C-alpha angles and dihedrals in degrees: 000000000000124000122238089256091052091048091049091052091047090051091050091048092051090052090052094048092047090052091047090052089049093050091048091052092047092048093049089049090052090050091052091051091050089055096044095046100031091231140132122272096255092052091051090048093049091047093050091049095044096048096042109021125233094289095044101046095084089050091053092043088054091051093050091049091052089050092052094043090049090058096044127099133179096266106044140055106254091215093054093078090060096064 
């Protein structure tokens, strides 16, 4: 049985982990856009935010990651097909 202090620390740790997962997803989506559009990081970041809003950019990043992963296989770079 955990104490209230332990429960609060676990809750905080879960929030930090969730936020790190969101940032990782967003950064991977930005990297995909950079490759697809042959642009700089800030341009890709701005495009993702402009096209999808602050709340929707992670959803769009998840979608792009799924597209890249679906085209990937064990022997090729999944981004290479987009050039």
